[in-house]
matplotlib code that plots the C-alpha trace (Angstrom):
import matplotlib.pyplot as plt

x = [105.2, 108.8, 110.3, 113.3, 116.0, 117.0, 120.5, 120.9, 124.5, 125.9, 127.1, 127.7, 128.4, 126.8, 127.4, 130.7, 130.4, 131.5, 128.5, 127.6, 127.6, 130.8, 129.2, 131.0, 131.2, 131.0, 129.3, 126.1, 123.9, 121.3, 118.0, 117.0, 120.2, 122.1, 119.9, 120.8, 123.8, 122.4, 121.8, 118.5, 117.6, 119.1, 116.1, 113.7, 113.6, 114.2, 111.7, 108.6, 110.5, 111.6, 107.9, 107.3, 109.1, 108.4, 105.1, 105.4, 105.4, 107.4, 110.0, 110.9, 114.1, 116.7, 119.1, 121.1, 119.3, 118.5, 117.0, 118.3, 117.8, 119.4, 120.6, 118.4, 121.3, 122.1, 125.7, 126.3, 123.8, 124.6, 123.3, 122.3, 120.9, 118.0, 118.8, 116.2, 119.3, 117.8]
y = [85.6, 84.7, 81.4, 81.6, 79.9, 76.8, 76.1, 72.4, 72.1, 68.5, 69.9, 66.1, 62.8, 59.7, 56.6, 54.5, 54.5, 57.5, 58.8, 56.1, 59.7, 61.2, 63.9, 65.6, 67.8, 71.2, 70.3, 72.8, 72.5, 74.7, 73.3, 75.0, 74.9, 71.8, 69.7, 66.9, 66.8, 65.8, 61.9, 60.6, 59.4, 62.9, 64.4, 62.0, 63.2, 66.7, 67.6, 68.0, 70.2, 72.2, 72.7, 73.9, 76.4, 77.2, 78.6, 80.0, 77.3, 77.3, 73.7, 72.9, 74.1, 71.5, 72.7, 74.2, 77.0, 75.8, 72.8, 69.3, 66.2, 62.9, 60.5, 57.7, 55.5, 53.9, 52.9, 56.5, 58.7, 62.2, 65.1, 68.3, 71.6, 73.7, 77.3, 80.2, 82.1, 86.0]
z = [150.4, 149.1, 150.9, 153.4, 152.1, 154.5, 155.6, 156.5, 158.3, 159.8, 163.0, 165.2, 164.3, 167.5, 165.3, 165.1, 160.9, 158.5, 156.3, 153.6, 151.5, 152.8, 154.5, 157.9, 160.3, 158.6, 155.4, 155.1, 152.1, 150.6, 150.4, 147.1, 145.5, 146.8, 147.5, 145.0, 147.3, 150.2, 151.5, 150.3, 153.8, 155.1, 153.3, 154.1, 157.9, 156.8, 154.6, 157.2, 159.7, 155.8, 155.0, 158.3, 158.8, 155.1, 156.0, 158.8, 161.2, 164.9, 165.4, 169.2, 169.9, 171.1, 174.2, 172.1, 171.2, 167.6, 165.7, 165.0, 164.0, 162.8, 160.0, 160.3, 159.6, 163.1, 162.3, 161.4, 163.6, 161.5, 163.8, 161.4, 162.0, 159.9, 160.1, 157.9, 156.2, 155.7]

ax = plt.figure().add_subplot(projection="3d")
ax.plot(x, y, z, "-o")
ax.set_aspect("equal")
plt.show()
């Protein structure tokens, strides 16, 4: 079974301060080839969800119809979307 490609995209921001890693809304990262460019705190949150997606599990849909999660930095609170790229 071939693992699907996972794309991580910064889609919104709720906190008052800029991202310490310099991420901006619209930035996208391929999990397999660009994960070293993503903030380690974000990857810590994203990895369990990516693992579920990779092995056929279903994540709950947000009100936007996709799956989103937050950066754990309470001053920044970037919102990221995960999707499988075909």
